[in-house]
MOPAC internal coordinates of N, CA, C and O (Angstrom, degrees):
PM7 1SCF
backbone

  N    0.0000 0     0.00 0     0.00 0    0    0    0
  C    1.4302 1     0.00 0     0.00 0    1    0    0
  C    1.5355 1   107.63 1     0.00 0    2    1    0
  O    1.2310 1   119.63 1   -49.64 1    3    2    1
  N    1.3046 1   118.31 1   130.36 1    3    2    1
  C    1.4671 1   123.52 1  -179.26 1    5    3    2
  C    1.5231 1   110.17 1   -73.99 1    6    5    3
  O    1.2310 1   122.21 1   -14.73 1    7    6    5
  N    1.3620 1   113.37 1   165.27 1    7    6    5
  C    1.4440 1   118.36 1   176.68 1    9    7    6
  C    1.4908 1   112.91 1   -60.61 1   10    9    7
  O    1.2310 1   119.48 1   142.05 1   11   10    9
  N    1.3230 1   118.59 1   -37.95 1   11   10    9
  C    1.4433 1   123.30 1   178.54 1   13   11   10
  C    1.5292 1   111.88 1   -64.43 1   14   13   11
  O    1.2310 1   121.70 1   142.04 1   15   14   13
  N    1.3396 1   114.36 1   -37.96 1   15   14   13
  C    1.4847 1   119.20 1  -179.82 1   17   15   14
  C    1.5104 1   109.64 1   -69.09 1   18   17   15
  O    1.2310 1   119.58 1   138.75 1   19   18   17
  N    1.3348 1   118.41 1   -41.25 1   19   18   17
  C    1.4644 1   121.95 1   176.40 1   21   19   18
  C    1.5079 1   111.60 1   -62.43 1   22   21   19
  O    1.2310 1   120.66 1   141.17 1   23   22   21
  N    1.3253 1   116.34 1   -38.83 1   23   22   21
  C    1.4627 1   120.17 1   179.68 1   25   23   22
  C    1.5540 1   108.66 1   -67.86 1   26   25   23
  O    1.2310 1   119.54 1   138.65 1   27   26   25
  N    1.3002 1   118.49 1   -41.35 1   27   26   25
  C    1.4944 1   122.01 1   178.52 1   29   27   26
  C    1.5145 1   109.49 1   -63.02 1   30   29   27
  O    1.2310 1   119.70 1   137.79 1   31   30   29
  N    1.3396 1   118.18 1   -42.21 1   31   30   29
  C    1.4651 1   119.26 1  -179.47 1   33   31   30
  C    1.5039 1   111.93 1   -64.02 1   34   33   31
  O    1.2310 1   120.44 1   139.77 1   35   34   33
  N    1.3378 1   116.77 1   -40.23 1   35   34   33
  C    1.4900 1   120.31 1   177.20 1   37   35   34
  C    1.5122 1   110.98 1   -65.08 1   38   37   35
  O    1.2310 1   120.10 1   138.15 1   39   38   37
  N    1.2952 1   117.41 1   -41.85 1   39   38   37
  C    1.4980 1   121.72 1  -179.00 1   41   39   38
  C    1.5226 1   107.89 1   -62.55 1   42   41   39
  O    1.2310 1   120.02 1   132.84 1   43   42   41
  N    1.3423 1   117.56 1   -47.16 1   43   42   41
  C    1.4325 1   122.13 1  -178.76 1   45   43   42
  C    1.5451 1   109.99 1   -61.39 1   46   45   43
  O    1.2310 1   120.81 1   132.88 1   47   46   45
  N    1.3354 1   116.06 1   -47.12 1   47   46   45
  C    1.4706 1   119.94 1   179.78 1   49   47   46
  C    1.5372 1   112.04 1   -58.04 1   50   49   47
  O    1.2310 1   121.56 1   138.87 1   51   50   49
  N    1.3461 1   114.62 1   -41.13 1   51   50   49
  C    1.4671 1   118.92 1  -178.15 1   53   51   50
  C    1.5458 1   110.02 1   -70.18 1   54   53   51
  O    1.2310 1   120.44 1   136.90 1   55   54   53
  N    1.3009 1   116.76 1   -43.10 1   55   54   53
  C    1.4811 1   118.92 1   178.24 1   57   55   54
  C    1.5038 1   111.29 1   -62.97 1   58   57   55
  O    1.2310 1   120.32 1   136.64 1   59   58   57
  N    1.3295 1   116.99 1   -43.36 1   59   58   57
  C    1.4658 1   121.43 1  -179.35 1   61   59   58
  C    1.5328 1   111.11 1   -63.50 1   62   61   59
  O    1.2310 1   121.56 1   136.36 1   63   62   61
  N    1.2888 1   114.63 1   -43.64 1   63   62   61
  C    1.4986 1   120.85 1  -178.40 1   65   63   62
  C    1.5420 1   110.86 1   -63.31 1   66   65   63
  O    1.2310 1   120.83 1   150.59 1   67   66   65
  N    1.3149 1   116.02 1   -29.41 1   67   66   65
  C    1.4374 1   120.88 1  -175.62 1   69   67   66
  C    1.5244 1   113.61 1  -107.03 1   70   69   67
  O    1.2310 1   121.36 1  -157.44 1   71   70   69
  N    1.3018 1   115.00 1    22.56 1   71   70   69
  C    1.4740 1   123.58 1   169.19 1   73   71   70
  C    1.5467 1   112.79 1    72.63 1   74   73   71
  O    1.2310 1   118.92 1  -150.22 1   75   74   73
  N    1.3337 1   119.66 1    29.78 1   75   74   73
  C    1.4397 1   120.65 1   170.95 1   77   75   74
  C    1.5349 1   107.27 1   -60.36 1   78   77   75
  O    1.2310 1   120.21 1   -40.37 1   79   78   77
  N    1.3234 1   117.21 1   139.63 1   79   78   77
  C    1.4587 1   121.99 1  -176.74 1   81   79   78
  C    1.5214 1   112.51 1   -99.98 1   82   81   79
  O    1.2310 1   121.11 1   -44.97 1   83   82   81
  N    1.3510 1   115.48 1   135.03 1   83   82   81
  C    1.4679 1   122.69 1   175.27 1   85   83   82
  C    1.5483 1   111.14 1    54.03 1   86   85   83
  O    1.2310 1   121.63 1  -118.57 1   87   86   85
  N    1.3323 1   114.49 1    61.43 1   87   86   85
  C    1.4532 1   119.63 1  -178.11 1   89   87   86
  C    1.5423 1   109.27 1   -75.81 1   90   89   87
  O    1.2310 1   120.52 1   -47.22 1   91   90   89
  N    1.3565 1   116.60 1   132.78 1   91   90   89
  C    1.4245 1   121.88 1  -178.33 1   93   91   90
  C    1.5489 1   106.72 1  -130.13 1   94   93   91
  O    1.2310 1   121.49 1   -41.73 1   95   94   93
  N    1.3476 1   114.76 1   138.27 1   95   94   93
  C    1.4416 1   122.23 1   173.79 1   97   95   94
  C    1.5290 1   107.29 1  -110.59 1   98   97   95
  O    1.2310 1   120.22 1   -53.14 1   99   98   97
  N    1.2873 1   117.19 1   126.86 1   99   98   97
  C    1.4549 1   120.92 1   178.41 1  101   99   98
  C    1.5395 1   108.70 1  -116.67 1  102  101   99
  O    1.2310 1   121.61 1   -64.55 1  103  102  101
  N    1.3501 1   114.52 1   115.45 1  103  102  101
  C    1.4585 1   121.08 1  -178.98 1  105  103  102
  C    1.5430 1   107.79 1   -89.02 1  106  105  103
  O    1.2310 1   119.88 1   -68.37 1  107  106  105
  N    1.3377 1   117.83 1   111.63 1  107  106  105
  C    1.4053 1   122.14 1  -175.37 1  109  107  106
  C    1.5623 1   113.49 1  -103.33 1  110  109  107
  O    1.2310 1   120.40 1  -170.26 1  111  110  109
  N    1.3305 1   116.83 1     9.74 1  111  110  109
  C    1.4444 1   120.98 1  -173.75 1  113  111  110
  C    1.5300 1   111.74 1   -65.33 1  114  113  111
  O    1.2310 1   118.00 1   157.21 1  115  114  113
  N    1.2969 1   121.42 1   -22.79 1  115  114  113
  C    1.4895 1   122.99 1   179.53 1  117  115  114
  C    1.5073 1   111.06 1   -91.68 1  118  117  115
  O    1.2310 1   119.07 1   177.15 1  119  118  117
  N    1.3006 1   119.37 1    -2.85 1  119  118  117
  C    1.4830 1   121.75 1  -179.27 1  121  119  118
  C    1.5466 1   107.40 1   -88.39 1  122  121  119
  O    1.2310 1   121.75 1   -60.41 1  123  122  121
  N    1.3279 1   114.25 1   119.59 1  123  122  121
  C    1.4285 1   120.06 1  -176.00 1  125  123  122
  C    1.5383 1   110.36 1   -63.56 1  126  125  123
  O    1.2310 1   121.73 1   -43.30 1  127  126  125
  N    1.3481 1   114.29 1   136.70 1  127  126  125
  C    1.4556 1   122.84 1   176.18 1  129  127  126
  C    1.5192 1   113.84 1    59.95 1  130  129  127
  O    1.2310 1   120.19 1  -150.44 1  131  130  129
  N    1.3149 1   117.23 1    29.56 1  131  130  129
  C    1.4713 1   123.06 1   176.54 1  133  131  130
  C    1.5270 1   108.32 1   -78.06 1  134  133  131
  O    1.2310 1   120.12 1   -35.20 1  135  134  133
  N    1.3011 1   117.38 1   144.80 1  135  134  133
  C    1.4500 1   123.17 1  -176.07 1  137  135  134
  C    1.5088 1   115.13 1   -82.24 1  138  137  135
  O    1.2310 1   120.21 1   169.55 1  139  138  137
  N    1.3528 1   117.21 1   -10.45 1  139  138  137
  C    1.4751 1   119.79 1   175.38 1  141  139  138
  C    1.5403 1   108.83 1  -149.56 1  142  141  139
  O    1.2310 1   121.11 1    -5.11 1  143  142  141
  N    1.3094 1   115.48 1   174.89 1  143  142  141
  C    1.4495 1   121.85 1  -177.04 1  145  143  142
  C    1.5395 1   114.12 1   -94.21 1  146  145  143
  O    1.2310 1   120.63 1   145.08 1  147  146  145
  N    1.3488 1   116.40 1   -34.92 1  147  146  145
  C    1.4376 1   121.02 1  -176.30 1  149  147  146
  C    1.5367 1   111.57 1  -141.95 1  150  149  147
  O    1.2310 1   121.18 1   -32.08 1  151  150  149
  N    1.3144 1   115.34 1   147.92 1  151  150  149
  C    1.4448 1   124.41 1   163.33 1  153  151  150
  C    1.5505 1   107.31 1  -114.02 1  154  153  151
  O    1.2310 1   119.71 1   -40.58 1  155  154  153
  N    1.2711 1   118.15 1   139.42 1  155  154  153
  C    1.4786 1   122.94 1   167.63 1  157  155  154
  C    1.4989 1   104.41 1  -120.69 1  158  157  155
  O    1.2310 1   121.47 1   -53.74 1  159  158  157
  N    1.3281 1   114.80 1   126.26 1  159  158  157
  C    1.4804 1   121.78 1  -175.35 1  161  159  158
  C    1.5127 1   109.24 1  -125.60 1  162  161  159
  O    1.2310 1   120.01 1   -41.60 1  163  162  161
  N    1.3445 1   117.59 1   138.40 1  163  162  161
  C    1.4390 1   121.10 1   170.10 1  165  163  162
  C    1.5211 1   107.68 1  -156.10 1  166  165  163
  O    1.2310 1   120.76 1    -2.96 1  167  166  165
  N    1.3034 1   116.16 1   177.04 1  167  166  165
  C    1.4758 1   118.06 1   172.81 1  169  167  166
  C    1.5265 1   110.13 1  -133.89 1  170  169  167
  O    1.2310 1   122.09 1   -16.61 1  171  170  169
  N    1.3132 1   113.60 1   163.39 1  171  170  169
  C    1.4466 1   120.84 1   176.49 1  173  171  170
  C    1.4883 1   109.69 1  -114.14 1  174  173  171
  O    1.2310 1   120.09 1    -2.08 1  175  174  173
  N    1.3195 1   117.44 1   177.92 1  175  174  173
  C    1.4614 1   122.48 1  -174.75 1  177  175  174
  C    1.5162 1   114.10 1   -98.64 1  178  177  175
  O    1.2310 1   119.78 1   173.85 1  179  178  177
  N    1.3415 1   118.03 1    -6.15 1  179  178  177
  C    1.4757 1   122.32 1  -179.27 1  181  179  178
  C    1.5201 1   108.08 1  -165.82 1  182  181  179
  O    1.2310 1   120.73 1    -7.93 1  183  182  181
  N    1.3296 1   116.21 1   172.07 1  183  182  181
  C    1.4839 1   120.15 1   174.33 1  185  183  182
  C    1.5044 1   111.10 1   -57.13 1  186  185  183
  O    1.2310 1   121.53 1   136.65 1  187  186  185
  N    1.3205 1   114.68 1   -43.35 1  187  186  185
  C    1.4540 1   119.99 1  -178.12 1  189  187  186
  C    1.5078 1   111.43 1   -63.24 1  190  189  187
  O    1.2310 1   120.53 1   136.40 1  191  190  189
  N    1.3351 1   116.59 1   -43.60 1  191  190  189
  C    1.4378 1   120.15 1   177.87 1  193  191  190
  C    1.5298 1   114.07 1   -63.50 1  194  193  191
  O    1.2310 1   120.60 1   138.17 1  195  194  193
  N    1.3515 1   116.45 1   -41.83 1  195  194  193
  C    1.4688 1   121.25 1   175.76 1  197  195  194
  C    1.5279 1   110.28 1   -59.15 1  198  197  195
  O    1.2310 1   121.06 1   133.49 1  199  198  197
  N    1.3423 1   115.58 1   -46.51 1  199  198  197
  C    1.4421 1   120.99 1  -177.51 1  201  199  198
  C    1.5562 1   108.83 1   -64.06 1  202  201  199
  O    1.2310 1   120.67 1   137.62 1  203  202  201
  N    1.2987 1   116.33 1   -42.38 1  203  202  201
  C    1.5031 1   117.66 1  -178.56 1  205  203  202
  C    1.5299 1   111.68 1   -69.36 1  206  205  203
  O    1.2310 1   119.77 1   140.83 1  207  206  205
  N    1.3418 1   118.05 1   -39.17 1  207  206  205
  C    1.4853 1   120.17 1   173.62 1  209  207  206
  C    1.5180 1   111.74 1   -56.96 1  210  209  207
  O    1.2310 1   120.88 1   136.51 1  211  210  209
  N    1.3245 1   115.92 1   -43.49 1  211  210  209
  C    1.4761 1   122.34 1   177.04 1  213  211  210
  C    1.5221 1   109.94 1   -57.32 1  214  213  211
  O    1.2310 1   120.59 1   129.47 1  215  214  213
  N    1.3374 1   116.49 1   -50.53 1  215  214  213
  C    1.4360 1   121.52 1  -179.93 1  217  215  214
  C    1.5396 1   113.06 1   -61.08 1  218  217  215
  O    1.2310 1   121.26 1   137.78 1  219  218  217
  N    1.3355 1   115.20 1   -42.22 1  219  218  217
  C    1.5062 1   119.03 1  -179.70 1  221  219  218
  C    1.5136 1   109.07 1   -64.54 1  222  221  219
  O    1.2310 1   118.97 1   134.64 1  223  222  221
  N    1.3300 1   119.58 1   -45.36 1  223  222  221
  C    1.4596 1   122.49 1   178.46 1  225  223  222
  C    1.4963 1   110.13 1   -59.19 1  226  225  223
  O    1.2310 1   120.43 1   129.48 1  227  226  225
  N    1.3546 1   116.78 1   -50.52 1  227  226  225
  C    1.4667 1   120.15 1  -179.16 1  229  227  226
  C    1.5232 1   111.97 1   -55.75 1  230  229  227
  O    1.2310 1   120.52 1   132.65 1  231  230  229
  N    1.3526 1   116.61 1   -47.35 1  231  230  229
  C    1.4700 1   120.26 1  -171.88 1  233  231  230
  C    1.5166 1   109.42 1   -77.01 1  234  233  231
  O    1.2310 1   118.83 1   134.38 1  235  234  233
  N    1.3191 1   119.83 1   -45.62 1  235  234  233
  C    1.4602 1   120.49 1  -174.01 1  237  235  234
  C    1.5212 1   113.06 1   -71.84 1  238  237  235
  O    1.2310 1   120.02 1   144.75 1  239  238  237
  N    1.3434 1   117.56 1   -35.25 1  239  238  237
  C    1.4537 1   119.27 1   177.92 1  241  239  238
  C    1.5129 1   108.73 1   -68.93 1  242  241  239
  O    1.2310 1   120.10 1   140.50 1  243  242  241
  N    1.3351 1   117.42 1   -39.50 1  243  242  241
  C    1.4237 1   120.25 1   177.39 1  245  243  242
  C    1.5542 1   110.36 1   -61.79 1  246  245  243
  O    1.2310 1   121.22 1   133.36 1  247  246  245
  N    1.3565 1   115.27 1   -46.64 1  247  246  245
  C    1.4613 1   118.27 1  -178.40 1  249  247  246
  C    1.5109 1   114.06 1   -67.99 1  250  249  247
  O    1.2310 1   118.62 1   137.93 1  251  250  249
  N    1.3203 1   120.24 1   -42.07 1  251  250  249
  C    1.4415 1   123.85 1  -172.29 1  253  251  250
  C    1.5046 1   115.54 1   -92.83 1  254  253  251
  O    1.2310 1   120.17 1   151.71 1  255  254  253
  N    1.3218 1   117.27 1   -28.29 1  255  254  253
  C    1.4974 1   120.69 1  -179.03 1  257  255  254
  C    1.5030 1   110.57 1  -115.61 1  258  257  255
  O    1.2310 1   118.94 1   164.65 1  259  258  257
  N    1.3079 1   119.63 1   -15.35 1  259  258  257
  C    1.4508 1   123.26 1   179.27 1  261  259  258
  C    1.5137 1   113.63 1    76.75 1  262  261  259
  O    1.2310 1   120.85 1  -155.44 1  263  262  261
  N    1.3454 1   115.98 1    24.56 1  263  262  261
  C    1.4651 1   121.82 1   179.54 1  265  263  262
  C    1.5351 1   112.55 1  -113.29 1  266  265  263
  O    1.2310 1   121.31 1   -44.43 1  267  266  265
  N    1.3453 1   115.09 1   135.57 1  267  266  265
  C    1.4797 1   121.03 1   171.28 1  269  267  266
  C    1.5120 1   107.44 1  -114.52 1  270  269  267
  O    1.2310 1   119.54 1   -33.85 1  271  270  269
  N    1.3280 1   118.49 1   146.15 1  271  270  269
  C    1.4777 1   120.60 1   178.04 1  273  271  270
  C    1.5055 1   108.81 1   -64.91 1  274  273  271
  O    1.2310 1   121.64 1   -32.37 1  275  274  273
  N    1.3357 1   114.47 1   147.63 1  275  274  273
  C    1.4324 1   123.24 1   175.14 1  277  275  274
  C    1.5280 1   110.50 1   -69.00 1  278  277  275
  O    1.2310 1   121.94 1   147.54 1  279  278  277
  N    1.3599 1   113.89 1   -32.46 1  279  278  277
  C    1.4551 1   118.61 1  -178.45 1  281  279  278
  C    1.5539 1   107.66 1  -157.89 1  282  281  279
  O    1.2310 1   120.86 1   -33.17 1  283  282  281
  N    1.3100 1   115.96 1   146.83 1  283  282  281
  C    1.4523 1   122.90 1   174.29 1  285  283  282
  C    1.4893 1   107.98 1  -127.79 1  286  285  283
  O    1.2310 1   120.73 1   -48.88 1  287  286  285
  N    1.3579 1   116.21 1   131.12 1  287  286  285
  C    1.4760 1   120.48 1  -177.40 1  289  287  286
  C    1.5128 1   108.56 1  -129.90 1  290  289  287
  O    1.2310 1   120.68 1   -37.81 1  291  290  289
  N    1.3421 1   116.30 1   142.19 1  291  290  289
  C    1.4363 1   122.12 1   172.14 1  293  291  290
  C    1.5355 1   115.76 1    94.36 1  294  293  291
  O    1.2310 1   120.67 1  -171.70 1  295  294  293
  N    1.3379 1   116.33 1     8.30 1  295  294  293
  C    1.4683 1   118.60 1  -176.28 1  297  295  294
  C    1.5297 1   113.07 1   -63.58 1  298  297  295
  O    1.2310 1   119.71 1   144.49 1  299  298  297
  N    1.3159 1   118.16 1   -35.51 1  299  298  297
  C    1.4448 1   121.27 1  -173.90 1  301  299  298
  C    1.5407 1   111.23 1   -63.58 1  302  301  299
  O    1.2310 1   120.10 1   133.95 1  303  302  301
  N    1.3438 1   117.41 1   -46.05 1  303  302  301
  C    1.4187 1   120.55 1  -178.07 1  305  303  302
  C    1.5309 1   112.42 1   -83.54 1  306  305  303
  O    1.2310 1   120.86 1   151.99 1  307  306  305
  N    1.3327 1   115.97 1   -28.01 1  307  306  305
  C    1.4961 1   121.34 1  -179.58 1  309  307  306
  C    1.5126 1   114.08 1    55.45 1  310  309  307
  O    1.2310 1   120.84 1  -143.42 1  311  310  309
  N    1.3296 1   116.00 1    36.58 1  311  310  309
  C    1.4653 1   120.72 1   176.39 1  313  311  310
  C    1.5109 1   109.85 1  -106.86 1  314  313  311
  O    1.2310 1   120.26 1   143.60 1  315  314  313
  N    1.3179 1   117.11 1   -36.40 1  315  314  313
  C    1.4626 1   123.58 1   173.47 1  317  315  314
  C    1.5233 1   107.08 1  -146.88 1  318  317  315
  O    1.2310 1   120.20 1   -74.21 1  319  318  317
  N    1.3265 1   117.23 1   105.79 1  319  318  317
  C    1.4806 1   123.42 1  -178.27 1  321  319  318
  C    1.5169 1   106.61 1  -104.84 1  322  321  319
  O    1.2310 1   121.20 1   -45.55 1  323  322  321
  N    1.3023 1   115.31 1   134.45 1  323  322  321
  C    1.4848 1   120.64 1   174.30 1  325  323  322
  C    1.4985 1   109.30 1  -119.25 1  326  325  323
  O    1.2310 1   120.94 1   -54.15 1  327  326  325
  N    1.3204 1   115.80 1   125.85 1  327  326  325
  C    1.4445 1   123.52 1   172.50 1  329  327  326
  C    1.5090 1   108.50 1  -109.17 1  330  329  327
  O    1.2310 1   120.45 1   -63.90 1  331  330  329
  N    1.3059 1   116.74 1   116.10 1  331  330  329
  C    1.4654 1   123.28 1  -175.21 1  333  331  330
  C    1.5043 1   111.01 1  -102.12 1  334  333  331
  O    1.2310 1   121.17 1   -71.15 1  335  334  333
  N    1.3282 1   115.37 1   108.85 1  335  334  333
  C    1.4682 1   121.84 1   179.38 1  337  335  334
  C    1.5582 1   111.22 1  -100.33 1  338  337  335
  O    1.2310 1   120.85 1  -164.29 1  339  338  337
  N    1.2878 1   115.97 1    15.71 1  339  338  337
  C    1.4723 1   120.31 1  -177.74 1  341  339  338
  C    1.5011 1   110.88 1    89.91 1  342  341  339
  O    1.2310 1   119.49 1    92.72 1  343  342  341
  N    1.3271 1   118.57 1   -87.28 1  343  342  341
  C    1.4443 1   124.63 1  -179.94 1  345  343  342
  C    1.5511 1   112.25 1   -79.80 1  346  345  343
  O    1.2310 1   120.93 1   165.29 1  347  346  345
  N    1.3118 1   115.83 1   -14.71 1  347  346  345
  C    1.5158 1   120.92 1  -178.20 1  349  347  346
  C    1.5326 1   105.72 1  -129.06 1  350  349  347
  O    1.2310 1   121.40 1   -53.56 1  351  350  349
  N    1.3294 1   114.93 1   126.44 1  351  350  349
  C    1.4510 1   123.61 1   173.88 1  353  351  350
  C    1.5300 1   109.29 1  -113.99 1  354  353  351
  O    1.2310 1   121.48 1   -52.76 1  355  354  353
  N    1.3264 1   114.78 1   127.24 1  355  354  353
  C    1.4726 1   121.71 1   179.57 1  357  355  354
  C    1.5115 1   109.28 1  -107.18 1  358  357  355
  O    1.2310 1   120.84 1   -53.84 1  359  358  357
  N    1.3299 1   116.01 1   126.16 1  359  358  357
  C    1.4340 1   123.26 1   178.22 1  361  359  358
  C    1.5592 1   109.46 1  -112.01 1  362  361  359
  O    1.2310 1   119.19 1   -62.62 1  363  362  361
  N    1.2871 1   119.14 1   117.38 1  363  362  361
  C    1.4242 1   123.11 1   178.71 1  365  363  362
  C    1.5261 1   108.44 1  -117.45 1  366  365  363
  O    1.2310 1   120.63 1   -71.00 1  367  366  365
  N    1.3069 1   116.41 1   109.00 1  367  366  365
  C    1.4747 1   122.69 1  -172.30 1  369  367  366
  C    1.5301 1   111.98 1  -106.47 1  370  369  367
  O    1.2310 1   121.53 1   -15.18 1  371  370  369
  N    1.3263 1   114.67 1   164.82 1  371  370  369
  C    1.4622 1   120.21 1   153.07 1  373  371  370
  C    1.4850 1   105.99 1   -86.75 1  374  373  371
  O    1.2310 1   119.37 1   -24.31 1  375  374  373
  N    1.3273 1   118.81 1   155.69 1  375  374  373
  C    1.4598 1   122.23 1  -170.20 1  377  375  374
  C    1.5293 1   111.96 1   -60.33 1  378  377  375
  O    1.2310 1   119.89 1   139.91 1  379  378  377
  N    1.3559 1   117.81 1   -40.09 1  379  378  377
  C    1.4542 1   119.71 1  -179.71 1  381  379  378
  C    1.5352 1   112.90 1   -61.98 1  382  381  379
  O    1.2310 1   120.25 1   138.62 1  383  382  381
  N    1.2876 1   117.13 1   -41.38 1  383  382  381
  C    1.4580 1   119.98 1   178.74 1  385  383  382
  C    1.5523 1   111.17 1   -70.07 1  386  385  383
  O    1.2310 1   120.34 1   143.14 1  387  386  385
  N    1.3144 1   116.95 1   -36.86 1  387  386  385
  C    1.4788 1   118.73 1   178.13 1  389  387  386
  C    1.5044 1   109.75 1   -65.73 1  390  389  387
  O    1.2310 1   120.12 1   135.92 1  391  390  389
  N    1.3418 1   117.37 1   -44.08 1  391  390  389
  C    1.4259 1   119.61 1   179.08 1  393  391  390
  C    1.5654 1   112.31 1   -62.11 1  394  393  391
  O    1.2310 1   120.78 1   144.60 1  395  394  393
  N    1.2866 1   116.12 1   -35.40 1  395  394  393
  C    1.4525 1   120.87 1  -177.30 1  397  395  394
  C    1.5302 1   110.50 1   -72.53 1  398  397  395
  O    1.2310 1   119.28 1   133.20 1  399  398  397
  N    1.3291 1   118.98 1   -46.80 1  399  398  397
  C    1.4851 1   121.12 1  -175.40 1  401  399  398
  C    1.4814 1   113.14 1   -83.98 1  402  401  399
  O    1.2310 1   117.75 1   152.36 1  403  402  401
  N    1.2940 1   121.90 1   -27.64 1  403  402  401
  C    1.4557 1   126.18 1   172.09 1  405  403  402
  C    1.5413 1   111.12 1    50.66 1  406  405  403
  O    1.2310 1   119.49 1  -122.63 1  407  406  405
  N    1.3134 1   118.58 1    57.37 1  407  406  405
  C    1.4775 1   120.03 1  -177.97 1  409  407  406
  C    1.5106 1   112.59 1   -63.71 1  410  409  407
  O    1.2310 1   120.40 1   148.91 1  411  410  409
  N    1.3122 1   116.83 1   -31.09 1  411  410  409
  C    1.4877 1   118.92 1  -179.86 1  413  411  410
  C    1.5134 1   108.96 1   -61.70 1  414  413  411
  O    1.2310 1   118.68 1   140.73 1  415  414  413
  N    1.3183 1   120.12 1   -39.27 1  415  414  413
  C    1.4690 1   122.50 1  -178.84 1  417  415  414
  C    1.5284 1   111.47 1   -69.91 1  418  417  415
  O    1.2310 1   120.64 1   146.40 1  419  418  417
  N    1.3451 1   116.38 1   -33.60 1  419  418  417
  C    1.4304 1   121.29 1   179.26 1  421  419  418
  C    1.5423 1   111.52 1   -64.71 1  422  421  419
  O    1.2310 1   120.27 1   147.65 1  423  422  421
  N    1.3345 1   117.09 1   -32.35 1  423  422  421
  C    1.4576 1   121.76 1  -179.37 1  425  423  422
  C    1.5384 1   110.63 1  -107.07 1  426  425  423
  O    1.2310 1   120.33 1  -145.59 1  427  426  425
  N    1.3145 1   116.97 1    34.41 1  427  426  425
  C    1.4647 1   120.95 1  -173.54 1  429  427  426
  C    1.5367 1   113.73 1   -62.50 1  430  429  427
  O    1.2310 1   120.41 1   159.26 1  431  430  429
  N    1.3223 1   116.82 1   -20.74 1  431  430  429
  C    1.4941 1   118.27 1   178.75 1  433  431  430
  C    1.5106 1   113.53 1   -83.24 1  434  433  431
  O    1.2310 1   121.12 1   177.69 1  435  434  433
  N    1.3468 1   115.45 1    -2.31 1  435  434  433
  C    1.4719 1   120.01 1   177.60 1  437  435  434
  C    1.5512 1   109.56 1   -89.77 1  438  437  435
  O    1.2310 1   121.12 1    -7.75 1  439  438  437
  N    1.3200 1   115.46 1   172.25 1  439  438  437
  C    1.4938 1   119.85 1   175.78 1  441  439  438
  C    1.4975 1   107.89 1   -83.89 1  442  441  439
  O    1.2310 1   121.57 1   -63.76 1  443  442  441
  N    1.3437 1   114.60 1   116.24 1  443  442  441
  C    1.4726 1   122.00 1  -176.93 1  445  443  442
  C    1.5031 1   110.05 1  -110.38 1  446  445  443
  O    1.2310 1   121.37 1   -54.06 1  447  446  445
  N    1.3589 1   114.99 1   125.94 1  447  446  445
  C    1.4552 1   120.60 1   178.29 1  449  447  446
  C    1.5425 1   110.75 1  -120.05 1  450  449  447
  O    1.2310 1   121.13 1   -56.97 1  451  450  449
  N    1.3209 1   115.45 1   123.03 1  451  450  449
  C    1.4601 1   121.98 1   175.82 1  453  451  450
  C    1.5096 1   106.88 1   -85.72 1  454  453  451
  O    1.2310 1   120.65 1   -55.45 1  455  454  453
  N    1.3572 1   116.37 1   124.55 1  455  454  453
  C    1.4137 1   122.04 1  -178.07 1  457  455  454
  C    1.5162 1   110.94 1   -87.49 1  458  457  455
  O    1.2310 1   120.87 1   -49.75 1  459  458  457
  N    1.3234 1   115.94 1   130.25 1  459  458  457
  C    1.4720 1   119.84 1   178.03 1  461  459  458
  C    1.5530 1   107.36 1   -69.27 1  462  461  459
  O    1.2310 1   121.78 1   -43.98 1  463  462  461
  N    1.3113 1   114.20 1   136.02 1  463  462  461
  C    1.4764 1   121.31 1   178.12 1  465  463  462
  C    1.4737 1   110.47 1   -83.43 1  466  465  463
  O    1.2310 1   120.48 1   -37.04 1  467  466  465
  N    1.3369 1   116.68 1   142.96 1  467  466  465
  C    1.4684 1   122.09 1   177.02 1  469  467  466
  C    1.4892 1   110.65 1   -75.86 1  470  469  467
  O    1.2310 1   120.10 1   180.00 1  471  470  469

């Protein structure tokens, strides 16, 4: 298992444990000239939930995998937060923004896995 795959598994475990809704893993490794290997997408139920999911991912991935994001965007509004780990990009939305931007549809030619919620 590659470092990116381990990172993705930890992110998914953390989101699942903390009630991230409709978690999706998008494997972009077969997409030519793609800027990263994976997207992980989910949504929360409120601004507070989105912010807490962001904090949990940041803290638990750092603690368990030893990785910190290169950049975090959107924390102030907590409607669409992006954590950029280089090869792995995490998108944590509020449902309305997720429905509007439909990232899963944009990457429809990639391998998309819906994660079962605990």
